[in-house]
Each structure stands twice: as structure tokens, then as C-alpha cells.
C-alpha positions as CSV (number, residue, x, y, z in Angstrom):
1,M,-64.8,38.3,-94.6
2,N,-66.1,40.5,-97.4
3,Y,-63.3,41.2,-99.9
4,N,-65.6,42.7,-102.6
5,N,-65.9,46.1,-101.0
6,K,-62.1,46.5,-100.5
7,T,-59.7,47.9,-102.7
8,K,-56.7,46.1,-104.0
9,E,-54.4,48.0,-101.8
10,E,-56.5,47.1,-98.7
11,L,-56.5,43.5,-99.6
12,I,-52.8,43.5,-100.1
13,T,-52.3,45.1,-96.7
14,E,-54.5,42.5,-94.9
15,I,-52.8,39.7,-96.7
16,T,-49.5,41.1,-95.6
17,L,-50.7,41.3,-91.9
18,I,-51.9,37.7,-92.0
19,Q,-48.6,36.5,-93.5
20,N,-46.7,38.4,-90.8
21,K,-48.9,36.8,-88.0
22,D,-48.3,33.4,-89.6
23,N,-44.6,34.1,-89.5
24,E,-44.7,35.2,-85.9
25,L,-46.6,32.1,-85.0
26,Q,-44.1,30.0,-86.8
27,Q,-41.3,31.7,-85.0
28,I,-43.0,31.1,-81.7
29,K,-43.5,27.5,-82.6
30,E,-39.9,27.1,-83.6
31,R,-38.8,28.8,-80.4
32,Y,-40.9,26.5,-78.2
33,Q,-39.8,23.5,-80.2
34,F,-36.2,24.6,-79.6
35,L,-36.8,25.0,-75.9
36,I,-38.6,21.7,-75.6
37,E,-35.9,19.8,-77.5
38,N,-32.9,21.5,-75.7
39,M,-34.2,21.8,-72.2
40,G,-32.1,19.9,-69.6
41,E,-35.1,18.3,-68.1
42,G,-37.2,15.5,-69.6
43,L,-40.7,16.4,-70.9
44,G,-43.3,13.9,-71.7
45,I,-47.1,13.3,-72.0
46,V,-48.7,10.0,-71.1
47,D,-52.4,9.3,-71.8
48,A,-54.8,8.2,-69.1
49,N,-53.4,4.6,-69.3
50,E,-49.8,5.7,-68.9
51,F,-48.7,5.3,-72.6
52,F,-46.3,7.9,-73.9
53,T,-47.8,10.2,-76.6
54,F,-45.1,12.9,-76.6
55,V,-41.5,13.1,-75.2
56,N,-38.6,15.5,-75.7
57,P,-35.0,14.4,-76.3
58,G,-34.3,15.1,-72.7
59,A,-36.8,12.5,-71.6
60,E,-35.4,9.9,-74.1
61,E,-31.9,10.5,-72.7
62,I,-33.1,10.1,-69.1
63,F,-35.0,6.9,-69.9
64,G,-32.0,5.6,-72.0
65,V,-33.8,5.0,-75.2
66,P,-33.1,6.2,-78.8
67,A,-35.1,8.9,-80.5
68,G,-38.7,7.8,-80.8
69,G,-38.1,4.9,-78.4
70,L,-40.7,6.1,-75.8
71,I,-43.7,6.9,-78.0
72,G,-46.3,4.2,-77.7
73,H,-44.6,2.5,-74.7
74,N,-46.2,2.3,-71.3
75,L,-44.5,3.7,-68.2
76,N,-44.7,0.3,-66.4
77,E,-42.0,-1.0,-68.8
78,F,-39.5,1.2,-66.9
79,V,-40.3,0.6,-63.3
80,T,-40.9,-2.3,-60.9
81,P,-44.4,-3.5,-60.3
82,E,-44.3,-2.0,-56.8
83,A,-43.2,1.4,-58.1
84,F,-45.8,1.3,-60.9
85,S,-48.5,0.7,-58.3
86,R,-47.4,3.8,-56.4
87,L,-47.4,5.8,-59.7
88,L,-51.0,4.8,-60.4
89,Q,-51.9,6.1,-56.9
90,Q,-50.5,9.5,-58.1
91,T,-52.5,9.2,-61.3
92,D,-55.7,8.8,-59.3
93,L,-54.9,12.2,-57.6
94,R,-54.4,13.8,-61.0
95,R,-57.8,12.5,-62.2
96,L,-59.1,14.7,-59.4
97,G,-57.3,17.7,-60.9
98,R,-54.4,17.8,-58.5
99,K,-50.8,18.4,-59.4
100,S,-48.3,16.1,-57.7
101,R,-44.6,15.8,-57.1
102,Y,-43.0,12.5,-56.4
103,E,-39.9,10.3,-56.9
104,F,-39.5,6.9,-58.4
105,E,-36.6,4.6,-59.3
106,L,-36.2,4.2,-63.1
107,Q,-35.0,0.9,-64.6
108,R,-33.4,1.7,-68.0
109,P,-33.1,-0.8,-70.8
110,D,-29.3,-1.0,-70.3
111,G,-29.9,-2.1,-66.7
112,E,-28.8,1.1,-65.0
113,K,-31.0,2.4,-62.3
114,R,-31.8,6.1,-62.1
115,F,-33.6,8.2,-59.4
116,I,-36.2,10.4,-61.1
117,R,-38.1,13.3,-59.6
118,V,-41.4,14.2,-61.4
119,T,-43.6,17.2,-61.4
120,A,-46.9,15.9,-62.9
121,T,-49.8,18.1,-64.2
122,P,-53.2,16.7,-65.2
123,L,-54.6,17.2,-68.7
124,F,-58.3,17.5,-69.5
125,D,-60.2,18.0,-72.8
126,N,-62.9,20.6,-73.4
127,D,-65.4,18.5,-71.7
128,H,-63.2,18.3,-68.6
129,V,-62.5,14.6,-69.2
130,F,-59.1,13.5,-67.9
131,T,-56.9,12.7,-70.9
132,G,-53.4,12.2,-69.4
133,T,-50.5,13.7,-67.6
134,L,-47.8,16.2,-68.6
135,G,-44.7,15.3,-66.7
136,I,-41.4,17.1,-66.2
137,F,-38.6,14.6,-65.3
138,F,-35.6,15.6,-63.3
139,D,-32.7,13.1,-63.1
140,D,-31.6,13.3,-59.4
141,T,-29.3,10.2,-59.7
142,E,-26.1,12.2,-59.3
143,L,-27.6,14.4,-56.6
144,R,-28.8,11.3,-54.8
145,R,-25.5,9.6,-55.0
146,A,-23.7,12.8,-53.8
147,E,-26.2,13.0,-50.9
148,D,-25.5,9.3,-50.1
149,T,-21.8,10.0,-50.3
150,I,-22.2,12.9,-48.0
151,K,-24.2,10.8,-45.6
152,D,-21.7,8.0,-45.8
153,N,-18.9,10.4,-45.1
154,E,-20.8,11.9,-42.3
155,T,-21.4,8.5,-40.8
156,R,-17.8,7.6,-41.3
157,L,-16.6,10.8,-39.8
158,R,-19.1,10.4,-36.9
159,T,-17.8,6.9,-36.3
160,I,-14.3,8.1,-36.3
161,T,-14.9,11.0,-34.0
162,D,-17.1,9.0,-31.7
163,S,-14.6,6.1,-31.4
164,A,-11.5,8.4,-31.1
165,Q,-9.7,8.3,-27.8
166,D,-8.7,11.9,-28.2
167,A,-11.1,14.8,-27.7
168,I,-12.1,16.5,-31.0
169,L,-13.4,20.0,-30.6
170,M,-14.5,22.8,-33.0
171,M,-14.8,26.4,-32.2
172,D,-16.6,28.9,-34.4
173,S,-15.6,32.4,-35.3
174,M,-17.0,33.8,-32.1
175,G,-15.2,31.4,-29.8
176,M,-18.2,29.2,-29.2
177,V,-18.0,25.4,-29.1
178,S,-19.6,23.9,-32.3
179,F,-18.5,20.3,-32.1
180,W,-17.7,18.1,-29.1
181,N,-17.1,14.3,-29.5
182,P,-17.6,11.6,-26.8
183,A,-13.9,11.5,-25.9
184,A,-14.2,15.2,-25.0
185,E,-17.0,14.4,-22.6
186,T,-14.7,11.8,-20.9
187,I,-11.6,13.8,-20.8
188,L,-13.1,17.2,-19.9
189,G,-16.2,16.2,-18.0
190,Y,-18.8,18.2,-19.9
191,R,-21.5,16.5,-21.9
192,A,-21.9,17.7,-25.5
193,E,-25.2,19.5,-24.8
194,E,-23.5,21.3,-21.9
195,A,-20.5,22.4,-24.1
196,I,-21.9,23.2,-27.5
197,G,-22.8,26.9,-27.8
198,K,-20.7,27.8,-24.8
199,D,-17.5,30.0,-24.8
200,L,-14.6,27.5,-25.2
201,H,-12.2,29.6,-23.2
202,N,-14.5,30.1,-20.3
203,L,-15.1,26.3,-20.2
204,L,-11.6,25.1,-20.3
205,V,-9.0,27.8,-19.7
206,P,-7.7,28.2,-16.1
207,E,-8.4,31.7,-14.8
208,R,-4.8,32.8,-14.7
209,Y,-4.4,32.2,-18.5
210,L,-7.7,33.7,-19.7
211,K,-6.4,37.2,-20.6
212,A,-3.5,35.8,-22.7
213,Y,-5.9,33.4,-24.5
214,R,-8.4,36.1,-25.4
215,T,-5.6,38.3,-26.8
216,A,-4.4,35.5,-29.0
217,F,-8.0,34.6,-30.1
218,S,-8.6,38.2,-31.2
219,E,-5.7,37.9,-33.6
220,F,-6.9,34.5,-34.8
221,Q,-10.4,35.9,-35.6
222,H,-8.9,38.4,-38.1
223,T,-6.1,36.4,-39.6
224,G,-6.6,32.7,-38.9
225,K,-3.1,32.7,-37.5
226,G,-1.6,32.3,-34.1
227,N,1.2,30.8,-32.1
228,A,-0.8,27.6,-31.5
229,I,-2.0,27.1,-35.1
230,G,-0.4,24.2,-36.9
231,K,1.5,23.0,-33.8
232,T,1.1,20.5,-30.9
233,L,1.4,22.3,-27.6
234,E,1.3,21.1,-24.0
235,L,-1.1,23.2,-22.0
236,E,-3.1,23.1,-18.8
237,A,-6.9,22.7,-19.1
238,R,-9.6,22.9,-16.4
239,R,-12.2,20.1,-16.3
240,K,-15.8,20.5,-15.3
241,D,-15.0,19.3,-11.8
242,G,-12.3,22.0,-11.4
243,R,-9.4,19.7,-11.6
244,E,-6.6,20.8,-13.9
245,I,-5.0,18.4,-16.3
246,I,-2.1,18.6,-18.7
247,V,-3.2,18.2,-22.4
248,A,-1.4,18.0,-25.8
249,L,-3.4,20.2,-28.2
250,S,-3.1,20.2,-32.0
251,L,-4.9,23.2,-33.4
252,S,-5.9,23.9,-37.1
253,A,-7.6,26.9,-38.6
254,V,-10.5,26.4,-41.0
255,S,-12.0,29.2,-43.2
256,F,-15.8,28.9,-43.4
257,K,-18.1,31.6,-45.0
258,N,-15.3,34.1,-44.8
259,T,-14.8,33.6,-41.1
260,W,-12.1,31.6,-39.2
261,H,-13.0,28.6,-37.2
262,A,-10.6,26.3,-35.2
263,V,-10.5,22.5,-35.0
264,G,-8.6,21.0,-32.1
265,I,-7.5,17.5,-31.2
266,L,-6.8,17.2,-27.5
267,R,-5.2,14.4,-25.5
268,D,-4.9,14.1,-21.7
269,I,-1.2,13.5,-21.0
270,T,-1.4,14.1,-17.3
271,D,-0.5,10.5,-16.4
272,H,2.2,10.5,-19.1
273,K,3.8,13.7,-17.7
274,N,3.6,12.3,-14.1
275,T,5.3,9.2,-15.3
276,E,7.9,11.3,-17.0
277,V,8.5,13.1,-13.7
278,I,8.7,9.8,-11.8
279,L,11.2,8.4,-14.4
280,R,13.2,11.6,-14.4
281,N,13.4,11.6,-10.6
282,A,14.3,7.9,-10.6
283,L,17.0,8.6,-13.1
284,E,18.3,11.5,-11.1
285,K,18.2,9.4,-8.0
286,A,20.0,6.5,-9.7
287,E,22.6,8.9,-10.9
288,T,22.9,10.3,-7.4
289,V,23.1,6.8,-5.9
290,N,25.7,5.9,-8.5
291,R,27.7,9.0,-7.6
292,L,27.3,8.3,-3.9
293,K,28.3,4.6,-4.3
294,S,31.5,5.7,-6.1
295,A,32.3,8.0,-3.3
296,F,31.4,5.3,-0.8
297,I,33.6,2.7,-2.5
298,Y,36.4,5.3,-2.3
299,N,35.5,5.8,1.4
300,I,35.6,2.1,2.1
301,S,39.0,1.8,0.7
302,H,40.1,4.9,2.6
303,E,38.6,3.8,5.9
304,V,40.1,0.3,5.7
305,R,43.5,1.1,4.2
306,T,44.2,4.2,6.4
307,P,44.1,2.4,9.8
308,L,45.6,-0.8,8.2
309,N,48.5,1.3,7.0
310,G,49.0,2.5,10.5
311,I,48.8,-1.0,11.9
312,L,51.3,-2.4,9.4
313,G,53.6,0.6,9.6
314,F,53.8,0.8,13.4
315,S,54.0,-3.0,13.7
316,N,57.2,-2.8,11.7
317,L,58.5,0.2,13.5
318,I,57.8,-0.9,17.0
319,I,60.3,-3.9,16.7
320,Q,63.2,-1.6,15.7
321,P,66.1,-2.2,18.2
322,D,67.0,1.4,18.5
323,L,63.6,2.6,19.8
324,G,63.4,4.1,23.3
325,P,60.6,3.3,25.7
326,E,58.8,6.5,25.1
327,E,58.7,6.0,21.3
328,K,57.6,2.4,21.8
329,E,54.7,3.6,24.0
330,N,53.7,6.2,21.4
331,F,53.8,3.6,18.6
332,H,51.8,1.2,20.7
333,T,49.2,3.9,21.4
334,L,48.9,4.6,17.6
335,L,48.6,0.9,16.9
336,K,45.7,0.7,19.3
337,V,44.0,3.8,17.8
338,S,44.4,2.4,14.2
339,S,43.1,-1.0,15.3
340,T,40.1,0.5,17.1
341,R,39.3,2.6,14.0
342,L,39.5,-0.4,11.7
343,L,37.4,-2.5,14.0
344,K,34.8,0.2,14.2
345,T,34.7,0.5,10.4
346,I,34.3,-3.2,9.9
347,T,31.6,-3.4,12.6
348,N,29.6,-0.6,10.9
349,Y,29.8,-2.5,7.6
350,M,28.6,-5.6,9.2
351,D,25.8,-3.8,11.1
352,I,24.4,-2.1,8.0
353,S,24.5,-5.4,6.2
354,M,22.6,-7.2,8.9
355,I,20.0,-4.3,9.1
356,T,19.5,-4.4,5.3
357,S,19.1,-8.1,5.2
358,G,16.7,-8.1,8.2
359,N,18.9,-10.6,10.2
360,I,19.2,-8.6,13.5
361,E,17.5,-10.2,16.4
362,I,16.0,-8.0,19.2
363,N,16.7,-9.2,22.7
364,P,14.6,-7.0,25.1
365,N,15.7,-6.8,28.7
366,P,14.9,-4.4,31.6
367,I,16.9,-1.2,31.4
368,D,17.4,1.3,34.3
369,L,17.2,4.5,32.2
370,P,19.3,6.9,34.5
371,L,22.0,4.2,35.1
372,F,22.1,3.3,31.4
373,L,22.6,6.9,30.2
374,N,25.0,7.7,33.0
375,T,27.2,4.8,32.0
376,I,27.3,6.2,28.4
377,Y,28.1,9.6,29.8
378,Q,31.1,8.3,31.8
379,E,32.3,6.5,28.7
380,Y,32.3,9.6,26.5
381,K,33.3,12.2,29.0
382,P,37.1,11.6,28.8
383,Q,36.9,11.8,24.9
384,C,35.1,15.1,25.1
385,V,37.5,16.5,27.7
386,S,40.5,15.6,25.6
387,T,39.0,17.6,22.7
388,N,37.9,20.6,24.9
389,L,34.2,19.8,24.4
390,C,31.6,20.2,27.2
391,L,29.5,17.0,27.6
392,Q,26.2,17.3,29.5
393,L,23.7,14.6,30.4
394,E,20.1,16.0,30.7
395,L,17.4,13.9,32.2
396,D,13.8,14.9,32.5
397,K,12.2,14.7,36.0
398,G,10.2,11.7,34.9
399,C,13.4,9.7,34.1
400,K,14.3,9.2,37.8
401,D,12.7,5.8,38.4
402,V,12.1,4.7,34.8
403,I,12.7,1.0,34.1
404,F,11.7,-0.1,30.6
405,D,12.1,-3.1,28.3
406,S,14.3,-2.8,25.2
407,D,17.4,-4.2,23.7
408,S,20.2,-2.4,25.7
409,E,22.9,-3.4,23.2
410,L,21.1,-1.9,20.2
411,L,20.1,1.2,22.2
412,R,23.7,1.7,23.3
413,K,24.8,1.5,19.6
414,I,22.1,4.0,18.6
415,I,23.2,6.6,21.1
416,S,26.9,5.9,20.5
417,H,26.5,6.6,16.8
418,L,24.7,9.9,17.5
419,L,27.3,11.0,20.0
420,D,30.1,9.9,17.6
421,N,28.5,12.0,14.9
422,A,28.1,15.0,17.2
423,M,31.8,14.8,18.3
424,K,33.0,14.4,14.7
425,F,31.3,17.7,13.5
426,T,31.7,19.8,16.7
427,S,35.1,21.4,17.1
428,E,34.1,23.6,20.0
429,G,31.2,24.3,22.3
430,R,29.2,21.5,23.9
431,I,27.3,18.3,23.3
432,S,24.3,17.3,25.4
433,F,22.2,14.2,25.4
434,G,19.4,12.8,27.5
435,C,15.8,11.7,27.5
436,I,12.3,13.1,28.1
437,V,9.5,10.9,29.3
438,K,6.2,11.4,27.3
439,P,2.9,9.5,27.3
440,E,3.7,6.0,26.0
441,I,7.1,7.1,24.5
442,L,10.6,7.9,25.5
443,E,12.2,10.7,23.5
444,F,16.0,10.5,23.4
445,F,18.1,13.3,22.0
446,V,21.6,14.4,21.1
447,R,22.3,18.1,20.7
448,D,25.5,19.8,19.5
449,T,26.9,23.2,18.6
450,G,28.7,21.9,15.5
451,T,28.7,22.7,11.8
452,G,25.0,21.8,11.3
453,I,23.3,20.2,8.3
454,S,21.8,21.9,5.3
455,K,18.1,21.6,4.6
456,E,18.7,19.7,1.4
457,A,20.9,17.1,3.1
458,Q,18.7,16.4,6.2
459,E,16.8,13.5,4.7
460,R,19.7,12.2,2.6
461,I,22.0,11.8,5.5
462,F,20.0,8.8,6.8
463,D,20.3,6.9,3.6
464,T,22.7,4.0,3.4
465,F,26.2,4.9,2.2
466,V,25.3,8.7,2.3
467,Q,27.0,11.6,4.0
468,E,26.2,15.3,3.6
469,E,29.6,15.8,2.1
470,I,30.6,13.2,-0.4
471,S,33.6,14.8,-2.1
472,L,37.0,13.2,-2.1
473,T,38.4,16.1,-0.2
474,R,36.1,15.9,2.8
475,G,37.8,16.6,6.1
476,Y,36.1,13.9,8.3
477,E,36.9,10.3,8.8
478,G,34.2,7.6,9.1
479,S,32.2,5.2,6.9
480,G,29.2,7.5,6.6
481,L,27.0,4.7,7.9
482,G,26.5,5.9,11.5
483,L,23.2,7.7,11.0
484,S,21.7,5.0,8.6
485,I,22.6,2.3,11.2
486,A,21.1,4.4,14.0
487,R,17.8,4.9,12.0
488,G,17.7,1.2,11.1
489,L,18.1,0.1,14.7
490,I,15.6,2.7,15.9
491,R,13.0,1.4,13.5
492,L,13.7,-2.2,14.6
493,L,12.9,-1.1,18.1
494,G,9.6,0.4,17.0
495,G,10.6,4.1,16.8
496,D,11.8,6.8,14.4
497,I,14.4,9.5,14.2
498,N,14.2,13.2,13.3
499,V,16.7,16.0,12.9
500,V,16.4,19.8,13.3
501,S,19.4,21.8,12.1
502,E,20.7,24.8,10.2
503,K,24.0,25.1,8.5
504,G,26.5,26.6,11.0
505,K,24.1,26.4,13.9
506,G,24.5,22.9,15.2
507,A,22.1,19.9,15.1
508,F,19.4,18.4,17.2
509,F,18.8,14.7,16.7
510,S,15.9,13.0,18.5
511,F,14.3,9.6,18.4
512,T,11.4,8.0,20.1
513,L,10.8,4.5,21.5
514,P,7.6,3.0,22.7
515,F,7.5,3.0,26.5
516,E,5.7,1.0,29.1
517,Q,6.9,1.3,32.7
518,N,8.4,-2.0,33.8
519,A,6.9,-3.1,37.1
520,A,10.0,-5.2,37.9
521,R,12.6,-3.0,39.6
522,I,16.3,-3.6,39.2
523,P,17.8,-3.8,42.6
524,D,19.6,-0.6,43.6
525,T,22.4,-2.4,45.3
526,M,25.3,-3.7,43.2
527,V,25.3,-7.5,42.6
528,V,28.3,-8.9,44.3
529,E,29.7,-12.0,42.6
530,P,30.7,-14.8,44.9
531,D,34.4,-15.2,45.6
532,V,36.0,-17.8,43.3
533,I,38.9,-20.0,44.6
534,P,41.8,-19.9,42.1
535,I,42.6,-23.2,40.6
536,Q,46.2,-24.3,41.5
537,T,47.1,-26.0,38.3
538,P,44.8,-24.6,35.7
539,V,44.5,-26.3,32.3
540,I,42.7,-24.5,29.4
541,L,41.5,-26.0,26.2
542,I,41.7,-23.5,23.3
543,A,39.4,-24.6,20.5
544,E,40.7,-22.4,17.6
545,D,41.3,-23.3,13.9
546,D,43.2,-20.2,13.1
547,E,46.9,-20.6,14.0
548,A,47.6,-16.9,14.4
549,N,44.7,-16.5,16.8
550,L,45.9,-19.5,18.7
551,M,49.4,-18.1,19.0
552,Y,48.0,-14.8,20.2
553,L,46.0,-16.4,23.0
554,K,49.0,-18.5,24.0
555,A,51.2,-15.4,24.1
556,V,48.7,-13.6,26.4
557,L,48.8,-16.6,28.8
558,R,52.5,-17.2,28.6
559,K,53.4,-15.6,31.9
560,T,50.6,-17.3,33.8
561,K,50.6,-20.8,35.3
562,I,48.0,-22.0,32.8
563,T,48.7,-25.1,30.7
564,V,47.2,-24.8,27.2
565,I,45.8,-27.7,25.2
566,P,44.9,-26.8,21.6
567,A,42.1,-28.2,19.4
568,F,41.8,-27.2,15.7
569,N,38.2,-28.4,15.2
570,G,35.0,-29.0,17.2
571,K,35.4,-32.8,17.1
572,T,38.9,-32.7,18.6
573,A,37.7,-30.3,21.3
574,I,35.0,-32.8,22.4
575,E,37.5,-35.6,22.4
576,Q,40.1,-33.6,24.4
577,C,37.5,-32.8,27.1
578,R,36.7,-36.5,27.4
579,D,40.3,-37.5,27.6
580,H,41.5,-34.7,29.9
581,P,39.4,-34.3,33.0
582,E,42.0,-31.8,34.3
583,I,40.7,-29.2,31.8
584,S,39.3,-26.4,33.9
585,L,38.0,-24.1,31.2
586,V,37.4,-24.0,27.4
587,L,37.9,-21.0,25.1
588,M,35.6,-22.1,22.2
589,D,35.7,-20.6,18.8
590,L,32.2,-20.9,17.3
591,K,33.1,-21.2,13.7
592,M,35.3,-24.3,13.2
593,P,35.6,-27.2,10.8
594,V,34.1,-30.7,11.2
595,I,31.9,-29.7,14.1
596,D,31.2,-26.0,14.9
597,G,31.5,-24.5,18.3
598,F,27.8,-24.4,19.1
599,E,27.4,-28.2,18.6
600,A,30.7,-28.9,20.3
601,T,29.6,-27.0,23.4
602,R,26.3,-28.9,23.5
603,E,28.2,-32.2,23.4
604,I,30.7,-31.2,26.1
605,K,28.0,-30.0,28.4
606,L,26.3,-33.4,28.2
607,F,29.2,-35.1,30.0
608,R,30.9,-32.2,31.8
609,K,28.0,-29.9,32.7
610,E,30.1,-27.8,35.2
611,L,33.0,-27.1,32.9
612,P,33.0,-23.4,32.0
613,V,32.9,-22.7,28.3
614,I,33.7,-19.1,27.0
615,A,32.7,-18.4,23.4
616,V,35.5,-16.5,21.6
617,T,34.3,-15.6,18.2
618,A,34.2,-13.1,15.3
619,F,30.4,-13.5,15.3
620,A,29.9,-10.2,16.8
621,M,26.4,-9.5,15.5
622,S,23.3,-8.8,17.6
623,G,21.9,-12.1,18.8
624,D,25.2,-14.1,18.5
625,K,25.7,-13.8,22.2
626,K,22.2,-15.1,22.9
627,Q,22.8,-18.1,20.5
628,A,26.1,-18.9,22.3
629,L,24.5,-18.8,25.7
630,E,21.6,-21.0,24.5
631,A,24.1,-23.5,23.2
632,G,25.5,-23.9,26.7
633,C,28.3,-21.3,26.7
634,D,28.8,-19.7,30.1
635,D,30.3,-16.4,28.7
636,Y,31.1,-14.6,25.5
637,I,34.0,-12.6,24.1
638,A,33.9,-11.0,20.7
639,K,37.1,-10.8,18.6
640,P,39.4,-9.1,18.6
641,V,40.2,-10.2,22.1
642,T,42.1,-7.8,24.3
643,R,44.6,-9.0,26.8
644,E,42.8,-7.1,29.6
645,L,39.3,-8.6,28.8
646,L,40.6,-12.1,28.5
647,L,42.4,-12.0,31.8
648,E,39.4,-10.5,33.5
649,K,37.2,-13.3,32.2
650,L,39.7,-16.0,33.3
651,K,39.9,-14.4,36.8
652,R,36.1,-14.5,37.1
653,Y,36.2,-18.3,36.7
654,G,39.2,-18.7,39.0
655,V,41.7,-19.8,36.3
656,I,44.2,-17.1,37.3
């Protein structure tokens, strides 16, 4: 520069410009120095052999060394040999003029490991010779740890949701499924890929509820609120297969990007609810049974005490000396009525006990159907006439020649219970009964025009100890066991019973029994028993351990020519028959001490085979007569023994 031709002023101006440029350069230098020293990232230069030649404080902080602690140190001092080998591969790329970005794990002098992300730029001199690398270091340790934490949380959350027994669902702001765990697949039938992205309501809500759900969802979209939010509700849901189940749904609202999403936990409680219903029904049934049993216990007391009161009361009155013949006859009639009622009640209790315990034995025998039903008709006709009821026997055309095998004693009880029930609840009109022959079955029926039975009670009336009316003020006598006994016996015989009725319009009871025409005909002519020559000096052995019963039998026989020999146990009865060949008949109680009546009869028949033995017993159950006859008894009388029946039996054997 030629300063000789310039004036002083020009020189001063140029010098001032130069000084200003120097000042600007200094300011730029200071500014860049400030930026380098205070930038958050680390900045460093390594030469071609990876030795640091320049670093900023940020790099020293990242590497964990004091100021000046990196200059002159090689990068391999801060990484593992494996990591340094990978770094050299990156250096080879830069020798070719390529920038690179990579990560490595830094090992600081204090032992802490850091995750470093590097942006590396190659440096060349004027001759284009590679001189080193400018690196910008980013410490991603906290970010990496946060990412690992997020991944751990995601794994943990996924493990929880995958192993949860409850369905976990998520619905976005448009009502679409955004999450669906494995339990949801099991409970609701849809696989995750089938459900995600689909309208949740269309998938799960039964058609009849869709409108209400959509209205509620519209409010939720705008406010994040609703009747189901924050609560657990029991709802009906539809599975993929169309089956509806009952679910417990807990629903929460979640705000995400200024829109409302919903998270639901859903449990299938169908079985639980069904169990609740079963338990509730069982409880109601138990309470009903308990109430019925209380009424039944009262009924037992009433049905036993009432006739017993009549028996005891009229027994005392009938012996009063000032009674006239007509009053005595009336009292005697009332005594018989009360005794019959008490006997019937006790028999019912015994029958239901035997049915419940399964101890009734079936003894089938040929039954002439028309004759059998006509006999029952003749038995009940007088009772109906006395109460102004019309009794009709209706037989199907096919019944004319029917002979079938069944237990006639049990069948008679069944029909008797149904007729007794009809008479009890029919104050006027008519009662009809009969039989219809159908393929392989006989259908017996009893129809009445009585009070009828409500729909609710029609199944209950067949249960043990149950009547339609169980209040203490009911207007009918009886144990309430007739229909349950009838059904129990019908089922024993292989059939079942049904009732059709309306309240106030009478009742129609019908039952069926299996039927196979018996080829063996019962003779139409009456069987005439041979004449029996009366014994001139009859002697009877009465084997009875109860003194009152013995006295009663003696009293019945007092005005006859019969001599009575008592025996108070089975052993004595056997001995008396050996010692007294003049004994012409034995009245044998079956339940006695020492040796019972069954065994005593067997022993007596061994040495006096022709001696008639009549069983007289309180064992009045089905099958007892058969047991007595199998033991060797010639006949059978169930207690209580009436005078007429006893004398008839004795006459049959020529004793009177």
C-alpha cells in the first residue's frame, strides 16, 4: 500500500477503518468463543489418530474431566476396545469425505457410563489431506434412560393387560376401539385385529340399547362426563357369536390431545348372576318350605288332636247312665267318624314316610279294570249321595275286557286320594272318574266341578306337606298329603300325574300307567268258597303283647263259644301250640318280644301245618301282607281291628 501519495487525513481515515474491522473481528471471535464455551452440546476436534486437539467445556463436562483434561488424550481412553474398533470404522468413512452420525457408550473416569450421540464432520488441509474430525457430542443418557423406562413401563403394562382376567378396552374420541387385551378376546369373542378400529357400540351393544348408548356417547364426546363414568355398572353385552352376557363395566374418561377417550375394565358376571338367582330362588324356596312346614306342623297337631278329642270326649260321654238309646247311637257314630279320621291321618303320614324312604314294595297282580273301578264307584257313591254330589263312572269303549298287571292296593289308594280330594273341594255339582285306553298306556282321570286350583299352586300342591291354602284359617280338614302320596305311588308304578284347572272352574286330574294287555283272563264267575264246618268247641290262641288289644279281642269274642288262650310273646305262642292240640286258630301279632310273629308262625307251621294263622298287626304298609303270607300266615288283618271284620274272618275258618 502506498502511503506517500496520501494525505494525513486519508491515512487517518484508513487507519480508523482498519481498527474498526479489527474490532469487529474481535467481537465476532468473542461471540463465537462465547457460543462454543456455553453451548449445551460438546464440541471437539480429534486429529487423524483420534487425539483431542480442541474441546469446549460442554465436551469436558460430558466426558467427566476437568478443564483441559481432554487435550492430548486419545478417544480410546473413554470407550471399550470393541466400541473403539467401531469408531475407527466411522473414521475410515470420514477419510473418504463422508459425514457420519453414530452412537457409542462412553466410560467416564468416575466409572459412570453415558450414551453419546455424535455428528462427525471430516477436516482436510489445503492439500485435501485428512487431518481429523470435528465432532458435536450429544449426551442422550437421560433420554435413553427415559426411553428404557417407557419401554419397561410398556412391557409391564402389556404384561398386566395380557395376563388380566378382565377385559381391558379403550375407545377413542370417535367411539372406535383403540385397545383390546387378550381377556377381551376370550370374553367377547373378537380377536384384537377384528375389534381395533371398529365402532365399539356396534360391536358390543345389543340392538335395543344402541340409541340410548349413542345419545350418552354424544354428551361424553363434548364433556368427558356421563352416567357410566367413574362407576361400576352391570350391563348386557353381545358377544361375537350373538350370545348376550351380563358384564360389570368400570369406565374412566381420559383427555388426550384435547379430546375425550374412554378406558373400560369389563368382567363377565353371567355365571355369578345366575348363581345369585339360583341362591335367591333356593333361599325363597327354603323360606317357603319353612313356612309350609310350620303350617304343616300345626296341621299335624290339628288333624291328630281334633279326632282324638272327639274319641276321648265321646268315650266319656257314652258311658253316662242318663243317656238314651238314640244319644248313645249318635255318640257311637261320632266315635267311629273320629276314629276313621284319625286312622286315615296316621295312614297318610306312614305312607308318605314309606314313599320318601323308598321302602314301598310293589306287588303286581292281574286287575280286571271295569270290575276294579266299579268297586270303587260303589264304595264312594253313598258318600256322594249323602252330600248331594253326582258321582259318575266313565269308561272308554276299550276298557270293556281290559285285564292288566299292576299293584291293585296301590292303585286303589291313588284313585281314593284323588276322589277324596275332589269331594273335599266340591260342594255341589258332580264328580266323574274313569279310564281311557291308549297305545301302551292307561289314562285314569278324576274330574270335579269344585273350587279349582290357581295356576301358581298347580305344581306346588304335589309337593310333600303342601296344600294350595296353608293359612291357619283354611276351611278344609286333611293332612295335605293326599296328592303327594298319589304322585309318589303313581311314579312307583311307572307313570306320572297332571292337573288342568282354573280357579272357580273345577279341576281335572289325570295319570297314566304303562299298559300291556294281560293274556290271562280272570274268570267272570264268582269264586265260591267251599263250605266250612263250624268247630263245636273252638279254642283260639291270641298272641298279643299289648294288654289293651288283648282285652279288646276278648271282649269281641265274649258272647261266642270260643275259648281264648293268651300268649304275650312269640316264644310262648309256639309253646302253647305244642302243648294245646285243641287250638283251632291263631291270631298272631307280628311285632312281639322274644320271638316276633313272623318267626313264630314259621315254627308253628313246622309241626302244625294245617293250623290257620291270621296275622293281626299294626304293620299296615304295602308289602306287609305279602311278608306275612310268605311267613306262613293264612290271612291278614290290619289294626285297628273292627268287630265285623274279625268275626267275618273267624267265620271263614269255621271258628264261629
